[in-house]
C-alpha positions as CSV (number, residue, x, y, z in Angstrom):
1,H,31.5,-62.5,2.2
2,H,34.7,-64.5,1.5
3,P,35.3,-67.0,4.4
4,E,38.0,-68.8,2.3
5,Q,40.0,-65.5,2.5
6,R,39.0,-65.1,6.2
7,G,37.0,-61.9,5.4
8,T,33.5,-60.6,5.6
9,L,32.0,-57.1,5.4
10,Q,28.7,-56.5,7.2
11,I,27.0,-53.2,6.8
12,G,25.2,-51.4,9.6
13,C,26.5,-49.9,12.8
14,P,25.2,-51.7,15.9
15,S,26.0,-48.9,18.2
16,L,24.1,-46.4,16.0
17,L,21.2,-48.7,15.8
18,A,21.1,-49.1,19.6
19,E,21.2,-45.3,20.1
20,R,18.6,-44.5,17.5
21,T,16.2,-47.2,18.6
22,G,16.8,-47.3,22.3
23,C,17.0,-51.1,22.0
24,D,19.7,-53.5,23.0
25,V,21.5,-54.6,19.8
26,V,23.5,-57.8,19.6
27,A,25.8,-58.0,16.6
28,N,28.9,-59.1,14.8
29,F,28.2,-62.9,14.9
30,R,29.5,-63.3,11.3
31,P,32.8,-61.6,11.8
32,R,33.4,-63.3,15.1
33,D,32.7,-66.7,13.6
34,I,35.1,-66.0,10.8
35,A,37.7,-64.9,13.3
36,A,37.2,-68.2,15.2
37,G,37.8,-70.2,12.0
38,G,34.2,-70.7,11.0
39,E,32.3,-69.9,7.8
40,G,30.5,-66.9,9.2
41,A,27.0,-68.3,9.7
42,P,26.8,-69.5,13.4
43,L,23.1,-68.7,14.2
44,A,21.2,-71.1,12.0
45,P,23.0,-74.2,13.2
46,F,22.7,-73.0,16.8
47,F,19.0,-72.6,16.4
48,H,18.6,-75.9,14.5
49,H,20.4,-77.7,17.2
50,A,18.3,-76.1,20.0
51,V,15.0,-76.9,18.2
52,F,15.6,-80.2,16.4
53,S,18.2,-82.2,18.3
54,D,16.9,-85.6,19.5
55,P,18.4,-88.3,21.7
56,R,17.4,-91.1,19.4
57,E,17.6,-89.7,15.8
58,R,20.1,-88.0,13.6
59,R,18.5,-85.1,11.8
60,G,19.2,-82.9,8.8
61,V,17.6,-79.5,8.5
62,L,17.6,-77.9,5.0
63,N,16.9,-74.2,5.0
64,L,15.9,-72.8,1.6
65,G,16.3,-69.0,1.6
66,G,18.5,-67.0,-0.8
67,M,21.0,-69.7,-0.3
68,A,20.4,-73.3,0.6
69,N,22.1,-74.5,3.8
70,L,22.1,-77.8,5.6
71,T,22.6,-78.5,9.3
72,W,23.5,-82.1,10.3
73,I,22.6,-82.9,13.9
74,P,23.9,-86.1,15.3
75,R,21.9,-88.5,17.5
76,G,22.1,-87.2,21.0
77,G,22.6,-83.7,19.8
78,D,26.2,-83.1,20.9
79,P,26.6,-79.4,19.8
80,D,30.3,-79.9,19.1
81,E,29.4,-82.5,16.4
82,V,26.9,-80.4,14.5
83,I,27.9,-79.7,11.0
84,A,26.4,-76.8,8.9
85,F,27.2,-75.5,5.5
86,D,25.8,-73.9,2.4
87,V,24.9,-76.3,-0.4
88,G,24.4,-73.7,-3.1
89,P,21.8,-71.2,-4.3
90,A,18.2,-71.7,-3.4
91,N,16.0,-68.7,-4.4
92,A,18.6,-66.0,-5.0
93,L,19.1,-66.6,-8.7
94,I,15.4,-67.3,-9.3
95,D,14.4,-64.0,-7.5
96,G,17.1,-62.2,-9.6
97,V,15.8,-63.5,-12.9
98,V,12.2,-62.7,-11.9
99,Q,13.1,-59.2,-11.0
100,I,14.9,-58.7,-14.3
101,A,12.2,-60.3,-16.4
102,S,9.4,-58.2,-14.8
103,G,11.4,-54.9,-14.9
104,G,11.3,-54.9,-11.1
105,E,7.6,-55.3,-10.7
106,E,7.9,-58.8,-9.2
107,R,10.5,-59.7,-6.6
108,M,10.0,-63.5,-6.6
109,D,8.2,-66.3,-8.4
110,R,5.2,-66.2,-6.1
111,G,3.7,-69.6,-5.7
112,G,6.1,-71.0,-8.3
113,Q,3.8,-69.8,-11.1
114,R,6.5,-68.9,-13.5
115,A,8.4,-72.1,-12.9
116,A,5.2,-74.2,-13.4
117,R,4.6,-72.5,-16.8
118,G,8.2,-73.1,-17.9
119,R,10.1,-76.1,-19.1
120,V,13.5,-77.1,-17.6
121,D,16.4,-76.9,-20.1
122,A,18.3,-80.0,-19.2
123,A,21.5,-78.9,-20.8
124,L,21.5,-75.6,-19.0
125,L,20.7,-77.3,-15.7
126,E,23.5,-79.7,-16.2
127,R,25.9,-76.8,-16.8
128,L,24.7,-74.9,-13.7
129,L,25.2,-78.1,-11.6
130,D,28.8,-78.3,-12.9
131,D,29.9,-75.6,-10.5
132,D,33.0,-76.0,-8.4
133,F,31.3,-74.6,-5.3
134,L,28.7,-77.4,-5.4
135,S,31.4,-80.1,-5.5
136,R,33.5,-78.6,-2.7
137,R,33.4,-80.5,0.6
138,P,32.1,-78.8,3.7
139,P,32.7,-76.6,5.6
140,K,31.7,-74.1,2.9
141,S,29.5,-71.0,2.6
142,T,28.5,-68.8,-0.2
143,G,26.2,-65.9,-0.9
144,R,25.1,-63.3,-3.4
145,E,28.6,-62.4,-4.3
146,R,28.6,-65.6,-6.2
147,Y,24.9,-66.3,-6.8
148,G,23.5,-62.8,-7.0
149,R,22.3,-60.1,-9.4
150,E,25.4,-60.2,-11.6
151,R,25.0,-64.0,-12.2
152,A,21.2,-63.6,-12.7
153,E,21.8,-60.9,-15.3
154,A,24.3,-63.1,-17.2
155,L,21.9,-66.1,-17.1
156,F,19.0,-63.9,-18.3
157,A,21.0,-62.5,-21.2
158,E,22.3,-65.9,-22.2
159,S,18.8,-67.4,-22.0
160,R,17.2,-64.6,-24.1
161,A,20.0,-65.0,-26.7
162,A,19.3,-68.7,-26.8
163,G,15.6,-68.0,-27.4
164,R,14.4,-69.5,-24.1
165,S,11.3,-68.0,-22.4
166,D,11.8,-66.2,-19.1
167,D,9.6,-68.9,-17.5
168,D,11.8,-71.6,-18.9
169,L,14.8,-70.0,-17.3
170,V,13.0,-69.8,-13.9
171,A,12.0,-73.4,-14.2
């Protein structure tokens, strides 16, 4: 997914899914949003606007999945004024590190147990926060092509070489 280059690749064939399941399939939201000049993530802000808009309050909705994204909804809920963008990784790197550390036996830090046992390495955290994506102004989006398995593997190898525990890296 590279919205800055006006490109995205989504796998799966909606027509084949419809034929094999016998269900109506609605698809291609991401490529259409990219074609219209967006970042390729139109559904979350649409949903957030529909559910959380209020005539008296401005609201922000922070969604923490693989990536962290923020939807800003103005007072009165004018849909043309809604702003939504990714703010960086949420659980993608943590999940990747946990999978590597556990040899694939664990897929996530369930209940934050690993992070609770670990200690944050302030210098590493500072370096991770010095990321050009994080300082870019919206609109912006990102994904596992930047904060995915490859990055988790590099962080894991670096952490092990520095003598950090796996739980410290998760923290």
